N, C-alpha and C positions, 0 to 999 in steps of 0.2 A: 295518395289518391284512395278515396273510399269506394270500394267495389263490393264489399261483403259486410252486411250489417246484421248483428245479432240483436233481437229484441226479446227478452224474457217477458212472459205474461202469466198472471194468475186470473185473468178475466175481470179484474176490478176496474172501475173507472180510471184510477190512477194508471194502471198498466196500459189501458187503452190510449191514454194520452201519449205514452211512449210509442205505442204502435203507429198512431197517426203521425207523429213526429218523424218516426223512422221511415214511414212510407213517402212523406214529403221529401226527406233527405235523399232517399233512393231515387226519387223522380229526378231531382237536380243532378245527382251524381251518376245516373245510369247504373245504379248499383242493385244488387239483389238483397231480399230481406229474408232472414231465417228466424221464424217464430219459434220460441222455446218455452215449453212448460215443464216444470219439475215437480213430480209427485214426491212430496218430502217423506223420505224414508222414516224420519223421526215419528211421523204420525201412524206408522204401520207396525211399530214395535216398541217394546220397552215400557216405560212408565205410562205413556199415553193410554195404550190399550189396557194396562193393568188398573189404571184409575177408573176408566169407563166400566170395565167388568166388575170391579169392586162395588161401584155405586149401583150397579144393576143386580148384584148378588149372583153372579154366574162366573164360570171359569173363563179366563182369558183365552184369546186366540180360537176358541172353539166356534163362535157364531159370528164374531165381529171383524176379524182381520180381513177376510175376503170381502165382506160387504163394504168395509170402509175403503179398501183398495179400489173397488169398483166405483164407488161414489166419487172418489178423487180422481180416478182416470176419466170419468165421464165429464167432470167439471173442467179437467184439463183439455179434453177434446173440444169442448164448447169454446173455451178461450182460444184455442188455435184456429177454430173455424172463423172466429171473429177476425183474427190476424189475416187469414187468407182473404176474407171478404173485403177488408179495408185495403189491402194491397191490390186486389183486383180492381177496386174502384179507382185506384191511382195508376192503373196500368203497370204495376210493378211486379216483377218476377218474384215469386215467393215459395218457400218450402217451409214445413213446420215439422216439429220433432217433439215428442213426449217421452221423457226419460224419468226414471225413478232413482233418487239418490239424495245426497245432501244438497240443499238448495244452492248455497254459495259455491261449493266446490263444483257443482255441475255446470253452473253458469260460467265460472272462470274456465273450466276445461273446454266447453263448447266455444267459448269466446276466443280460444287460441287460434282458430281458423277464421276469425273475423278481423276486419279493419277497425270496427267501432261497435261498442256495446251501448245500447240506449235503454235507460230505465226511466219510466214515467213516475211522476209524483203529483199529488194534488193537495198535499197539506202535511202538517207535522205528524198526523196520525196514519198516514199512508202506510200500507204494509211494506212497501218498497223503501220507504224513507221515514222511519219513525222517531228520528232525532236521537237515537242511541248508537254509540260506537259499534255495538254488536249487531246492528241491523243488517239486513241483506244487502242493502246498498253500501253500507260501510265495509262489509266483508268483501263485496266484489271490488270495490275501489281499492282496498288494501292488497288484494291478491291478483288482480287481473293484469295480464301483460300487455293488454290493449287499451287504448283510450276509452273511458267511460263517460257518456253524456247523460246528465240527469236533467229532466225538463218537466216543467208544469205547463208548458205551452204545447198546443198541438201543431202549430205552424211555425217554421223557422223564419226569423227575420235576418236580413243581411246588409244593413246599413252600417252598423258599428259593432266591432268586436273589441273586447278589452282583455288584455293579457297581463296578469299579475306576475311581477318579476321581482325576485329577491337574491339573485346571484347563485342560488343553490343549484346542484345538479339537477334536481327535479324541475325547477323552474326553467332551466336551460332546455330540457327536453321539451317542456310546454311551449317555449318560445318557438322551437322549430315546428311543432305542430300548429301553432297559431299562424305561423307564416304561411304554411301550406293551405290551411283551411281559409284564411282570409283571402289569399290570391284566388283560390278556387271559387269562392263565392262573390268575389268583386266587392268586398267590404272595405271600409276603412279600419284601421287599427290603432288603438291607443295602448301604449305600455304603461302600466301603472306600477310605481315603486313607492312602498310605504316605508318611511324612514326620514332621516334628516342628515344634513351635513355632507361632507365630501364622499362618504361611503355610499349614500343613497344616490347622489348625483353620478358617482362612478357606475353604479348598477344601470342606471338609465341610459348613460352613454354607451355602456357595454351592449346593452339590448338594441338600441338604435343602430350601432355599427353593425351588428350582426344582421339586422333586418334590412338595411338599405339596399342590398343587392336584389332583394325581392321586388323592388319598385312598387311598393304599396303606398297608399294615402296613409301616412304615418306621423304620429306625434308621441311624445312621452310626458308623463305627468308624475310629479313627486309630491306625495302628501305626507303629513305627519299624523300620528295617531296609532291606535290599536290596529294591527293588520286585519284582523277578522272584520271588525266593524267598518273600517275605512274602505276595504275592498268592496264590500257589499253596498255600502253607501254610495260609493263612486259609480258602481254599476247602475244603480238606480237614478242617480243624479244625471248621468250622461245618456240615459235611455239605451243602454247597451243591449244588443240583440243576443250576444253570447259572452259569457265570462269564461276565460281559459286560464288554468292554473295547474301547477304541479300538485300532486296529491299529498305531499309530505313537506314538512319544514326541515330545518337544519339538524335538529337534535336526533341522536340515536333512539331515544325513547319514543319520539314521534314516529319513527319508522316501524315501530312495532304495533302501533294503532293508527287510526286515521287522525292525522294532525288536527289540532284544535282549530286552525284557520280553515282547513278543509271542511271539517264537520260543521262549522258555523256557516260557511258558504253553501253547503248542501241544504241546510235547513232554511236559509234566509235569502238566498239569491233571487233577485227579482226576474231573472232571465235564465235560459238554459245554461247549465254549467258543465263545461268540458274539462275532465280531469285526466291527467296523464301521469305515468310514472317514468 
């Protein structure tokens, strides 16, 4: 059950999408929202300031570190004021926090006391989701101990959720989350298995057997093709309101970075994407 939602923000339009989505989810779940802005410590020290100082012909740290810190903090405060305003408009309890640190590490640390982390996106060039494995979103997904939801929509839908399943430990964890979220929202759930033959059919039956006690409106679908493209295409074809999947694949290499299927879904999912570890 979702009672504590963390929504990081940098004040961008993409981040505000996440804030509005978080407020709507909090309204449904009677949850609280915690807005977080991280002043990136990398912008306050090292090469960044040296480069600025060199270009201006002055010594580093003498005039610019304090001014830059003040500017970044003011921007963060403005972003957090927007979070408070949006939550107030939804009648949602909210508190905000401004911290200085490494962005990904700070989000992950603060997320340990949340049930869900929500990140907004507006396109492939969004700061939160720039299509690179090393992006903020990729880093959060890779390290977070809590489910992470990435959304380009401001308002949740709850007619149909799709859970991708491949028999891995990560997808089994995602299946449990999918069951709870689907039941909570009163949605229908389709389990999608990408593969062929007895192995794929076995995964589909395994998922259905696990989910049956939840008494959901449930069906399974087995499709052939590339997992990344097939999952995203099915979500679009079915008009899914949410795509739920594990954040990693089977291989040890993929556990070190965001798996290729996960990264593709983050960039291309036509609906909010809920990722679990």
